C-alpha positions, 0 to 999 in steps of 0.5 A, spaced: 670 299 702 677 300 697 680 304 702 679 299 707 681 293 702 688 298 702 689 297 709 688 290 710 695 288 711 695 293 717 690 290 720 692 284 720 699 286 723 695 290 729 691 283 730 698 280 731 701 284 735 694 284 740 695 276 739 703 277 741 701 281 746 696 277 750 700 271 750 707 272 750 711 275 756 715 280 751 721 283 755 722 290 755 727 294 750 731 300 752 734 304 747 739 308 749 742 314 744 749 315 745 748 323 745 745 322 752 752 324 756 756 329 753 763 324 753 763 317 754 767 315 761 773 312 761 773 305 764 779 300 765 778 292 767 782 288 771 781 280 770 784 276 776 783 269 772 784 263 777 785 256 776 778 255 780 775 262 781 777 269 777 774 276 779 773 282 775 773 289 776 771 295 772 774 302 774 770 308 772 775 314 771 771 320 774 775 326 773 771 331 778 770 326 783 776 325 788 772 319 792 777 314 789 774 306 791 768 309 796 763 308 791 762 301 790 757 297 787 756 290 785 755 288 777 749 284 775 751 278 771 747 276 764 747 271 759 748 274 754 744 268 749 738 271 753 740 278 756 733 279 758 734 274 764 737 277 771 742 272 774 
């Protein structure tokens, strides 16, 4: 019983985690390791800020790829106050 009493705080913590898991939608968190890639990819940001509309383009520089702007995709915007939500 003495050893169980020493681990009581851990039991309470595990119970709390189980209750949170059952009642709260906890978003999935992904941690990226910087060692995944050999080196960072250089990126340029082009902003066109107008009176009523604005546009931003991110351009990655791939040294081995000569396809230019043929590989395009639209970026998803995020509200940084709630980064787990997608707009």
